[in-house]
C-alpha positions in Angstrom: 113.4 74.6 145.9 116.3 75.5 143.5 115.4 79.1 142.7 119.0 80.0 141.7 118.9 77.3 138.9 115.9 79.1 137.4 117.8 82.3 137.0 120.4 81.1 134.6 119.3 83.6 132.0 117.6 87.0 132.3 113.8 86.7 132.4 111.2 89.5 132.1 107.5 89.9 132.4 105.5 86.8 133.4 108.4 84.5 133.9 110.2 86.9 136.2 106.9 87.3 138.2 106.6 83.5 138.6 110.2 83.3 139.8 109.7 86.0 142.3 106.5 84.5 143.6 108.3 81.1 144.0 111.0 82.9 146.0 108.4 84.5 148.3 106.6 81.2 148.7 108.9 80.1 151.5 107.9 81.6 154.9 111.5 82.3 155.9 112.3 84.1 152.6 109.1 86.1 153.0 110.1 87.1 156.5 113.5 88.2 155.3 111.9 90.3 152.6 109.5 91.8 155.1 112.4 92.8 157.4 114.2 94.6 154.5 110.9 96.3 153.6 110.4 97.4 157.2 114.0 98.7 157.5 113.8 100.7 154.3 117.6 100.7 154.1 120.5 98.3 153.8 120.7 95.6 156.4 123.8 93.5 157.1 123.4 89.7 156.8 124.3 89.4 160.5 121.4 91.8 161.5 119.1 89.6 159.5 120.5 86.5 161.2 119.8 87.9 164.6 116.3 89.3 163.7 115.2 86.0 162.1 116.7 83.8 164.8 118.1 81.5 162.1 121.6 80.3 161.4 123.8 82.4 159.1 124.0 79.5 156.6 120.2 79.3 156.4 119.7 83.1 156.1 122.4 83.3 153.4 120.5 80.7 151.5 117.2 82.6 151.9 118.9 85.8 150.7 120.6 84.0 147.8 117.3 82.8 146.5 115.7 86.3 146.9 118.7 87.8 145.0 118.5 85.2 142.2 114.8 86.0 141.9 115.5 89.7 141.6 113.6 90.6 144.8 116.6 92.0 146.7 120.1 93.4 145.9 123.4 92.5 147.6 126.3 94.8 148.0 129.6 93.9 149.6 131.1 96.6 152.0 134.3 95.3 153.4 133.6 92.1 155.2 129.9 92.8 155.4 127.3 91.8 152.9 124.5 94.4 152.8 121.0 93.7 151.4 118.2 95.9 150.3 114.7 95.3 148.8 114.9 95.8 145.0 112.6 97.7 142.7 109.0 98.6 142.6 105.9 97.0 141.4 103.1 94.8 142.7 105.3 92.4 144.6 107.2 95.2 146.2 103.9 96.8 147.2 102.7 93.5 148.6 105.8 93.1 150.7 105.5 96.7 152.0 101.9 96.0 153.1 103.2 93.2 155.3 104.9 95.8 157.5 103.3 99.2 156.9 101.6 100.8 158.7 101.7 97.8 161.2 103.2 94.3 160.9 100.6 91.9 159.4 101.1 89.0 161.7 102.9 87.6 164.8 106.0 86.1 163.2 106.8 89.3 161.3 106.0 91.5 164.4 108.4 89.4 166.5 111.1 89.6 163.7 110.7 93.4 163.6 111.0 93.6 167.4 114.3 91.6 167.3 115.5 93.8 164.4 114.8 97.0 166.3 116.9 95.7 169.2 119.7 94.7 166.8 119.8 98.1 165.0 120.5 99.9 168.2 124.0 98.3 168.1 124.9 100.2 164.9 127.5 102.9 165.2 126.9 105.9 162.9 124.3 104.0 161.1 126.6 101.1 160.2 126.8 97.5 161.5 130.0 97.0 163.5 129.0 94.0 165.6 128.9 91.0 163.4 126.7 88.0 164.2 125.4 87.5 167.7 124.4 83.9 166.9 
């Protein structure tokens, strides 16, 4: 799916919703969004790589599609790319329900367990490790 191509111009309302739903239609992109919802804070791309158990290339593609659809935000901090879940609304609420109060399913629960182990490696709340892949 070429989500990024659909975001050539700013879209609002129904079109934006369709783009976001297409982005969330891939299981791996939905898992990445669920991890960001669970964390409730910025996550480094390398933390997402380790939590998802996917290559950095694949995770970066998932995150790029979610960014292009307006579902997440990216901010560069030095050599790290930090991602957060964007906005509010029905899709945001749906993603939050996947993880709160409990993970909705096995794959997301396993991702969260790996993320918890990975977040322990932070120093002063900041990723300093890089990718363990």
